[in-house]
Every structure is written in structure tokens, then in C-alpha cells.
C-alpha positions, 0 to 999 in steps of 0.5 A: 499468497500475499497482500500489499498494503497501500499507504492509505490503508496504513495510515487509515490503521494508524489514526483511530480519526481516520473514517477509514479506521475502523474497516483498516483495523478489521481488515489488518486483523484478518489478514496479518492472521492469514497473509503475508502482508507487504508493503512497496519501499514508496509507501514506507517512504510516504508514512515516515515523511508523515512521522517527519511532518509530525502527522504519525509518531515515528516510532509508531509507523516504524513499529507498523513496519516491524511488526507487522511487514513481512518485507518492504518490497524495492522500487526496482527497474522493473518496478519504474518501467510498469508503473510508467506504463500505469502511469501514462494510461491513467494520467490521473494516477499520481507516479507514488501510488504508479509506483505502488500499484506496479510494486504489486503487479510484477510480484506474483505472490501478490493476490492483492493490493488493500487501498482506501484510494478509489482510484486505485479500482479504477487501474485496469490490467494488473495482475492482482485483485484490488479490494478498498477498504470502506 
């Protein structure tokens, strides 16, 4: 089985000053030995954007994905359609978040989405469990 990491979980892990760093470090330390770690292409883009804006070192971001993420899952038509359904049913959900949720939802091997964003837990009707850091 696999776990999809949301952007907030990765940011919390990479940023020692983040309030969720300790929880993210513990969770990823445990998950990395037990599960395949996956991420949406949207998450990859969000983290690279942060690196380009100098929030994180780009080599650190790329190293995290190279070393810990087994697969970066593409956003295809099925993902986009599911994201549109999720977004229309939860209007407070931003489209990038809907795409990340949809990525986790449509892949049957994904059992969990790990996030630091409490809004994700409010979304019902997805096939995987949402685990909140903290």
C-alpha cells in the first residue's frame, strides 16, 4: 500500500521552523520504512515554486523527491475530472488541493493521504483515509 504526501506535509518536514516539523519528521520516518511514498505532480510543482521563491533550497527539495518519493503521480484527465467533482462539492477547497486529493482518491493502491491542512479532513467521499499531522 502507499501514502500520498500533501505539500504541507513535505514543507513541514523540510522546514525546521514549521510548527508541524516534529510531527512530520516522526510520521515520515515511520512511513518511509513501511509504505511507498507518493506525491502528486501538483505537490512537486508547489515545492519547486517554493524553492524558486527561496523558501527552500532547491537541491533539498529535489533530493527529498529523489530519495523518498517512489513515484510522482501525473495529473491526467481522470484526475482532473475527479478534482472538478471534489472542488464543486467543497467550494472552500482550492483547485491545487482538489487535484492532490483527486490524485490520492483515484489510485487504488493509496490508502492514506498525509497532510497538515485541516480542510482536507472535511472532504467526504474519497476512497483513502486522510491523516492530519499534529
